[in-house]
DRENDO-1510 file (C-alpha; in Angstrom, 1 decimal, always signed):
<recs>
REC; n; res; u; v; w
REC; 1; MET; -38.6; +96.2; +120.6 .
REC; 2; LYS; -38.9; +99.9; +121.4 .
REC; 3; LYS; -37.7; +100.8; +124.9 .
REC; 4; ILE; -39.4; +103.6; +126.8 .
REC; 5; PRO; -38.2; +104.7; +130.2 .
REC; 6; ILE; -40.8; +105.8; +132.7 .
REC; 7; ALA; -40.2; +107.2; +136.2 .
REC; 8; LEU; -42.7; +107.0; +139.1 .
REC; 9; ALA; -42.3; +107.9; +142.8 .
REC; 10; SER; -44.1; +106.9; +146.0 .
REC; 11; ASP; -44.1; +106.4; +149.7 .
REC; 12; ASN; -45.5; +103.2; +151.3 .
REC; 13; ASN; -49.0; +104.6; +151.6 .
REC; 14; LEU; -49.5; +104.9; +147.8 .
REC; 15; ILE; -47.4; +102.0; +146.6 .
REC; 16; PHE; -50.6; +100.2; +145.6 .
REC; 17; ALA; -51.6; +103.1; +143.4 .
REC; 18; LEU; -48.1; +103.2; +141.8 .
REC; 19; ALA; -48.5; +99.5; +141.0 .
REC; 20; THR; -51.9; +100.2; +139.4 .
REC; 21; VAL; -50.3; +102.8; +137.1 .
REC; 22; ILE; -47.7; +100.2; +136.0 .
REC; 23; ILE; -50.3; +97.6; +135.2 .
REC; 24; SER; -52.4; +100.1; +133.3 .
REC; 25; ALA; -49.4; +100.9; +131.1 .
REC; 26; LEU; -48.5; +97.3; +130.5 .
REC; 27; GLU; -52.1; +96.3; +129.7 .
REC; 28; THR; -52.6; +99.0; +127.1 .
REC; 29; LYS; -49.2; +99.2; +125.3 .
REC; 30; ASN; -48.3; +98.1; +121.8 .
REC; 31; GLN; -46.8; +94.6; +121.3 .
REC; 32; ASP; -43.4; +96.0; +120.3 .
REC; 33; THR; -43.1; +98.4; +123.3 .
REC; 34; PHE; -40.9; +97.6; +126.2 .
REC; 35; TYR; -41.3; +99.8; +129.3 .
REC; 36; ASP; -38.3; +100.4; +131.6 .
REC; 37; PHE; -39.9; +101.5; +134.9 .
REC; 38; TYR; -37.8; +103.4; +137.4 .
REC; 39; VAL; -39.6; +103.4; +140.8 .
REC; 40; LEU; -38.3; +105.9; +143.3 .
REC; 41; CYS; -39.2; +104.7; +146.7 .
REC; 42; SER; -39.2; +106.6; +150.0 .
REC; 43; LYS; -37.4; +104.9; +152.9 .
REC; 44; ASP; -40.7; +103.7; +154.4 .
REC; 45; VAL; -41.6; +101.4; +151.5 .
REC; 46; THR; -41.4; +97.9; +152.9 .
REC; 47; ALA; -39.4; +95.0; +151.5 .
REC; 48; GLU; -42.6; +93.1; +151.1 .
REC; 49; ASN; -44.1; +95.8; +148.9 .
REC; 50; LYS; -40.9; +96.1; +146.9 .
REC; 51; ASP; -41.1; +92.3; +146.3 .
REC; 52; LYS; -44.7; +92.8; +145.0 .
REC; 53; LEU; -43.5; +95.4; +142.5 .
REC; 54; LYS; -40.8; +92.9; +141.3 .
REC; 55; PHE; -43.5; +90.2; +141.0 .
REC; 56; ILE; -45.1; +92.4; +138.3 .
REC; 57; GLU; -41.8; +92.4; +136.4 .
REC; 58; SER; -41.7; +88.6; +136.5 .
REC; 59; SER; -45.3; +88.4; +135.3 .
REC; 60; TYR; -44.8; +90.5; +132.2 .
REC; 61; SER; -42.1; +89.7; +129.6 .
REC; 62; ASP; -41.9; +93.2; +128.2 .
REC; 63; CYS; -40.9; +95.4; +131.1 .
REC; 64; SER; -38.3; +95.9; +133.7 .
REC; 65; ILE; -38.9; +97.4; +137.2 .
REC; 66; ASN; -35.9; +99.1; +138.7 .
REC; 67; ILE; -36.4; +100.1; +142.3 .
REC; 68; ILE; -34.4; +103.1; +143.5 .
REC; 69; ASP; -34.2; +103.7; +147.3 .
REC; 70; MET; -34.5; +107.4; +148.0 .
REC; 71; SER; -33.5; +107.2; +151.7 .
REC; 72; GLY; -31.6; +110.2; +152.8 .
REC; 73; GLN; -32.8; +112.4; +149.9 .
REC; 74; PHE; -35.4; +115.2; +150.2 .
REC; 75; GLU; -36.0; +114.5; +153.9 .
REC; 76; ASN; -37.2; +117.0; +156.4 .
REC; 77; VAL; -38.4; +119.4; +153.7 .
REC; 78; LYS; -40.9; +122.1; +154.5 .
REC; 79; LYS; -44.5; +121.0; +154.0 .
REC; 80; THR; -46.2; +123.3; +151.5 .
REC; 81; HIS; -49.3; +121.3; +150.4 .
REC; 82; LYS; -52.0; +119.5; +152.4 .
REC; 83; TYR; -51.9; +116.2; +150.4 .
REC; 84; VAL; -49.1; +116.2; +147.8 .
REC; 85; THR; -46.2; +114.4; +149.5 .
REC; 86; THR; -42.4; +114.6; +149.4 .
REC; 87; PRO; -42.0; +111.8; +146.7 .
REC; 88; SER; -43.2; +114.4; +144.2 .
REC; 89; LEU; -39.8; +116.0; +144.6 .
REC; 90; TYR; -37.9; +112.9; +143.5 .
REC; 91; LYS; -38.2; +113.7; +139.9 .
REC; 92; MET; -35.8; +116.6; +140.5 .
REC; 93; ALA; -33.0; +114.0; +141.0 .
REC; 94; LEU; -33.6; +111.9; +137.9 .
REC; 95; THR; -30.7; +113.6; +136.0 .
REC; 96; SER; -28.2; +112.3; +138.6 .
REC; 97; LEU; -30.0; +109.0; +139.4 .
REC; 98; LEU; -30.1; +108.0; +135.7 .
REC; 99; PRO; -27.0; +109.6; +134.0 .
REC; 100; GLU; -27.3; +107.3; +131.0 .
REC; 101; LEU; -30.7; +108.5; +130.0 .
REC; 102; SER; -31.3; +111.5; +127.7 .
REC; 103; LYS; -35.1; +111.8; +128.3 .
REC; 104; ILE; -37.8; +110.1; +130.4 .
REC; 105; ILE; -41.5; +110.1; +130.9 .
REC; 106; TYR; -42.7; +110.9; +134.5 .
REC; 107; LEU; -46.1; +109.7; +135.8 .
REC; 108; ASP; -47.8; +110.5; +139.1 .
REC; 109; THR; -49.4; +107.7; +141.1 .
REC; 110; ASP; -53.0; +109.1; +140.6 .
REC; 111; VAL; -53.2; +108.3; +136.9 .
REC; 112; ILE; -54.0; +105.4; +134.6 .
REC; 113; VAL; -52.5; +104.9; +131.2 .
REC; 114; ARG; -55.1; +103.9; +128.5 .
REC; 115; ALA; -53.0; +103.6; +125.4 .
REC; 116; ASP; -49.4; +103.1; +124.2 .
REC; 117; LEU; -47.0; +105.9; +125.2 .
REC; 118; SER; -44.7; +105.8; +122.2 .
REC; 119; GLU; -46.1; +109.0; +120.7 .
REC; 120; LEU; -45.6; +110.8; +124.0 .
REC; 121; TYR; -42.0; +109.6; +124.3 .
REC; 122; ASP; -41.2; +110.5; +120.6 .
REC; 123; PHE; -42.6; +114.1; +121.1 .
REC; 124; ASP; -40.0; +116.6; +119.9 .
REC; 125; LEU; -38.8; +118.6; +122.9 .
REC; 126; LYS; -36.4; +120.6; +120.8 .
REC; 127; ASP; -34.2; +122.4; +123.4 .
REC; 128; ASN; -37.0; +122.7; +126.0 .
REC; 129; TYR; -36.6; +121.2; +129.4 .
REC; 130; LEU; -40.1; +119.9; +129.9 .
REC; 131; ALA; -43.2; +119.0; +127.9 .
REC; 132; GLY; -46.6; +118.7; +129.6 .
REC; 133; VAL; -50.3; +119.6; +129.3 .
REC; 134; SER; -51.6; +123.0; +130.3 .
REC; 135; ALA; -52.9; +123.3; +133.9 .
REC; 136; PHE; -56.2; +124.8; +132.9 .
REC; 137; ILE; -57.6; +125.3; +136.4 .
REC; 138; ASN; -54.5; +127.3; +137.4 .
REC; 139; TYR; -54.8; +129.5; +134.3 .
REC; 140; PHE; -58.6; +130.2; +134.6 .
REC; 141; ASP; -59.1; +130.2; +138.3 .
REC; 142; HIS; -55.8; +131.3; +139.9 .
REC; 143; TYR; -54.0; +133.3; +137.2 .
REC; 144; GLU; -53.1; +136.5; +139.0 .
REC; 145; ARG; -52.3; +134.9; +142.3 .
REC; 146; ILE; -49.9; +132.3; +140.9 .
REC; 147; LYS; -48.3; +134.8; +138.4 .
REC; 148; GLN; -47.5; +137.1; +141.3 .
REC; 149; GLN; -46.4; +134.3; +143.6 .
REC; 150; LEU; -43.9; +132.9; +141.0 .
REC; 151; ASP; -43.0; +136.3; +139.6 .
REC; 152; ILE; -43.3; +135.2; +136.0 .
REC; 153; PRO; -44.7; +137.2; +133.1 .
REC; 154; SER; -47.8; +134.9; +132.5 .
REC; 155; LEU; -49.2; +131.4; +133.0 .
REC; 156; ASP; -49.5; +130.9; +129.3 .
REC; 157; SER; -47.1; +128.0; +129.4 .
REC; 158; TYR; -47.8; +126.7; +132.9 .
REC; 159; ILE; -48.2; +122.9; +132.9 .
REC; 160; ASN; -49.5; +120.2; +135.2 .
REC; 161; ALA; -46.6; +118.2; +136.6 .
REC; 162; GLY; -48.4; +114.9; +136.9 .
REC; 163; VAL; -47.4; +113.7; +133.4 .
REC; 164; LEU; -44.1; +115.0; +132.0 .
REC; 165; LEU; -41.6; +114.3; +129.2 .
REC; 166; MET; -38.3; +115.4; +130.7 .
REC; 167; ASN; -35.3; +116.5; +128.6 .
REC; 168; LEU; -32.7; +115.1; +131.0 .
REC; 169; ASP; -29.8; +116.1; +128.7 .
REC; 170; ALA; -30.8; +119.8; +128.6 .
REC; 171; ILE; -31.7; +119.8; +132.3 .
REC; 172; ARG; -28.2; +118.5; +133.2 .
REC; 173; LYS; -26.4; +120.8; +130.8 .
REC; 174; ASP; -28.0; +124.0; +132.3 .
REC; 175; SER; -28.1; +122.7; +135.9 .
REC; 176; ILE; -31.8; +123.1; +136.0 .
REC; 177; ASP; -32.1; +120.3; +138.6 .
REC; 178; LYS; -30.0; +122.3; +141.1 .
REC; 179; GLN; -32.2; +125.4; +140.5 .
REC; 180; TRP; -35.3; +123.3; +141.2 .
REC; 181; GLN; -33.8; +121.9; +144.4 .
REC; 182; ASN; -32.8; +125.4; +145.6 .
REC; 183; LEU; -36.5; +126.4; +145.6 .
REC; 184; ILE; -37.9; +123.4; +147.5 .
REC; 185; GLY; -40.3; +124.7; +150.1 .
REC; 186; ALA; -40.5; +128.2; +148.6 .
REC; 187; TYR; -44.1; +128.1; +147.4 .
REC; 188; HIS; -47.1; +127.5; +149.6 .
REC; 189; GLY; -49.8; +125.4; +147.9 .
REC; 190; SER; -47.4; +123.4; +145.7 .
REC; 191; VAL; -44.6; +120.9; +146.3 .
REC; 192; ASP; -43.0; +120.7; +142.9 .
REC; 193; GLN; -45.3; +122.1; +140.2 .
REC; 194; HIS; -44.7; +125.8; +140.9 .
REC; 195; ILE; -41.0; +125.2; +141.1 .
REC; 196; LEU; -40.8; +123.4; +137.7 .
REC; 197; ASN; -42.9; +126.1; +136.0 .
REC; 198; LYS; -40.9; +129.0; +137.6 .
REC; 199; VAL; -37.5; +127.7; +136.7 .
REC; 200; CYS; -38.4; +126.3; +133.3 .
REC; 201; TYR; -40.5; +129.4; +132.2 .
REC; 202; GLY; -40.0; +129.9; +128.5 .
REC; 203; LYS; -38.5; +126.5; +127.9 .
REC; 204; VAL; -41.7; +124.4; +128.2 .
REC; 205; SER; -43.6; +122.6; +125.4 .
REC; 206; PHE; -47.3; +121.6; +125.3 .
REC; 207; LEU; -48.0; +117.9; +124.9 .
REC; 208; PRO; -51.2; +116.9; +123.1 .
REC; 209; CYS; -54.1; +117.3; +125.6 .
REC; 210; ARG; -55.0; +113.6; +125.7 .
REC; 211; PHE; -51.7; +112.8; +127.5 .
REC; 212; ASN; -52.9; +114.3; +130.7 .
REC; 213; VAL; -56.7; +114.8; +131.1 .
REC; 214; CYS; -57.2; +116.0; +134.6 .
REC; 215; GLN; -60.3; +115.4; +136.6 .
REC; 216; SER; -60.4; +119.0; +137.9 .
REC; 217; CYS; -60.2; +120.3; +134.4 .
REC; 218; LEU; -62.9; +118.2; +132.7 .
REC; 219; SER; -65.4; +121.1; +132.6 .
REC; 220; PHE; -62.9; +123.2; +130.6 .
REC; 221; LEU; -62.6; +120.5; +128.0 .
REC; 222; LYS; -66.3; +119.8; +127.8 .
REC; 223; ASP; -67.4; +123.4; +127.4 .
REC; 224; GLY; -64.5; +124.3; +125.1 .
REC; 225; LYS; -63.1; +127.0; +127.4 .
REC; 226; ALA; -59.6; +125.3; +127.1 .
REC; 227; ALA; -59.6; +126.2; +123.3 .
REC; 228; VAL; -57.3; +129.0; +124.4 .
REC; 229; PHE; -54.6; +126.3; +124.4 .
REC; 230; TYR; -55.9; +123.5; +122.1 .
REC; 231; PRO; -58.2; +123.1; +119.1 .
REC; 232; LEU; -61.8; +122.2; +120.0 .
REC; 233; LYS; -61.5; +119.0; +118.0 .
REC; 234; GLU; -58.5; +117.9; +120.1 .
REC; 235; LEU; -60.3; +118.8; +123.4 .
REC; 236; LYS; -63.3; +116.7; +122.4 .
REC; 237; GLU; -61.1; +113.7; +121.5 .
REC; 238; ALA; -59.2; +114.1; +124.7 .
REC; 239; TYR; -62.4; +114.2; +126.8 .
REC; 240; GLU; -63.9; +111.2; +125.1 .
REC; 241; ASN; -60.7; +109.1; +125.0 .
REC; 242; PRO; -57.9; +110.3; +127.2 .
REC; 243; THR; -54.5; +108.4; +126.8 .
REC; 244; VAL; -53.6; +109.3; +130.4 .
REC; 245; PHE; -56.3; +110.2; +132.9 .
REC; 246; HIS; -55.2; +112.0; +136.0 .
REC; 247; TRP; -57.3; +112.2; +139.2 .
REC; 248; THR; -56.4; +115.7; +140.4 .
REC; 249; GLY; -58.4; +116.3; +143.5 .
REC; 250; GLU; -60.4; +113.3; +144.7 .
REC; 251; LYS; -58.9; +109.9; +144.2 .
REC; 252; PRO; -60.4; +106.7; +142.8 .
REC; 253; TRP; -59.2; +104.7; +145.8 .
REC; 254; ARG; -61.5; +106.9; +148.0 .
REC; 255; PHE; -64.6; +107.2; +145.7 .
REC; 256; TYR; -65.9; +104.6; +143.4 .
REC; 257; ASP; -68.1; +106.8; +141.2 .
REC; 258; LEU; -65.5; +109.3; +139.9 .
REC; 259; PHE; -64.9; +109.6; +136.2 .
REC; 260; LEU; -63.2; +106.3; +135.0 .
REC; 261; ALA; -62.8; +105.0; +138.6 .
REC; 262; HIS; -64.1; +101.7; +137.4 .
REC; 263; GLU; -61.1; +101.4; +135.0 .
REC; 264; TRP; -58.8; +102.2; +137.9 .
REC; 265; LEU; -60.3; +99.4; +139.9 .
REC; 266; GLN; -59.9; +96.9; +137.1 .
REC; 267; TYR; -56.2; +97.6; +136.9 .
REC; 268; LEU; -55.7; +97.5; +140.7 .
REC; 269; LEU; -57.3; +94.0; +140.7 .
REC; 270; LYS; -54.5; +92.8; +138.4 .
REC; 271; THR; -51.8; +94.0; +140.8 .
REC; 272; PRO; -50.3; +92.0; +143.7 .
REC; 273; PHE; -52.1; +94.5; +145.9 .
REC; 274; ARG; -55.6; +93.2; +144.9 .
REC; 275; ASN; -56.3; +92.0; +148.4 .
REC; 276; GLU; -55.7; +95.4; +149.9 .
REC; 277; ILE; -58.5; +97.3; +148.2 .
REC; 278; PRO; -59.4; +100.3; +150.3 .
REC; 279; SER; -62.9; +101.0; +151.4 .
REC; 280; ARG; -64.5; +103.5; +149.0 .
REC; 281; LYS; -67.4; +105.8; +149.2 .
REC; 282; SER; -69.7; +107.7; +146.8 .
REC; 283; ILE; -68.6; +111.1; +145.8 .
REC; 284; ASN; -72.2; +111.9; +145.0 .
REC; 285; GLY; -73.2; +111.0; +148.5 .
REC; 286; ILE; -70.6; +113.3; +149.9 .
REC; 287; ASN; -71.7; +116.2; +147.6 .
REC; 288; LYS; -75.3; +115.8; +148.6 .
REC; 289; LYS; -74.4; +116.0; +152.3 .
REC; 290; TYR; -72.3; +119.1; +151.6 .
REC; 291; LYS; -75.1; +120.7; +149.7 .
REC; 292; LEU; -77.6; +119.9; +152.5 .
REC; 293; PHE; -75.3; +121.3; +155.1 .
REC; 294; ASN; -74.9; +124.5; +153.2 .
REC; 295; LYS; -78.7; +125.0; +153.2 .
REC; 296; ILE; -79.0; +124.7; +157.0 .
REC; 297; THR; -79.2; +127.9; +158.9 .
REC; 298; LEU; -77.0; +127.4; +162.0 .
REC; 299; LEU; -77.9; +130.7; +163.7 .
REC; 300; LYS; -80.6; +133.2; +163.1 .
REC; 301; ILE; -81.3; +136.5; +164.8 .
REC; 302; LYS; -84.9; +137.8; +164.8 .
REC; 303; LYS; -86.3; +140.7; +166.9 .
REC; 304; GLY; -83.3; +140.5; +169.3 .
REC; 305; LYS; -83.6; +136.8; +169.8 .
REC; 306; TYR; -81.1; +134.1; +168.8 .
REC; 307; TYR; -82.4; +130.8; +167.2 .
REC; 308; LEU; -80.3; +127.7; +166.7 .
REC; 309; LEU; -80.9; +126.1; +163.3 .
REC; 310; GLY; -83.2; +129.0; +162.6 .
REC; 311; PHE; -86.0; +127.9; +164.9 .
REC; 312; LEU; -84.7; +126.8; +168.4 .
REC; 313; PRO; -84.6; +129.8; +170.7 .
REC; 314; ILE; -81.4; +129.9; +172.8 .
REC; 315; TRP; -81.2; +133.5; +174.2 .
REC; 316; LYS; -82.2; +137.0; +173.5 .
REC; 317; THR; -80.2; +140.2; +173.5 .
REC; 318; LYS; -80.5; +142.8; +176.2 .
REC; 319; ASN; -82.2; +146.1; +175.4 .
REC; 320; LYS; -79.7; +148.9; +175.1 .
REC; 321; ARG; -80.5; +152.1; +176.9 .
</recs>
């Protein structure tokens, strides 16, 4: 069988989502693929939840789940993002945690795997440190701001950090991991992604687009704008059949009508966390309320009088002499 190492990281709050990623990978792999999962857990992950992860290992004959306790590492770091948490930094320690591995796939907890990952793992990194998919939204919507913030020549090779192939040998050889860690907390708006792209600038490869189709970038694939980076045919295929789908932005455990959220639920129901399904809402309902709120006039001034909601008089201005 072909062994493929995969790293994931989580705190106790999202351990159910991490388990869902693992199940999605196991349910969609080839028969001759064996996944070695390395789960990097923050100190708050309970013994009960660790046992649930190990139960997955006992339920599938073609995987191993190795739990690594990250207590004492990356603690008390400066918060630089409103919802991306500290476990996102754990990937920076993979070179020392797994000295026997030459490369590894890294997956965020807000993805599902929809096909075998052998092609991703076999991707030729050459002497590059990382391979990932272009972060389209950063390139098209935040180009100048991020370029200046990171002090790099361009965002032409800026990648999303949610799905990575990591060249551990090259990272160790050039002490890239230490450079990453020295920059922790340096960039507001990003926990790890800015750091990876800053330090690895010029030594990054693009994976095929289908290996990280991001929710926030779907429009760039659909309208062909992302053809700056990938052929139109590849964008179309990635949009229609992503190998890995990544819910950047809103999450499928919060909203049931996001793109492919029904598939996420199917995999969650196959995990030992199936009885802990969070209460979910409609993203369309939220959007309708937001649009309605934007249409409401909170305060209107007409002929020196103030009107609440545009029609309720509350006071009038004094005439100036």
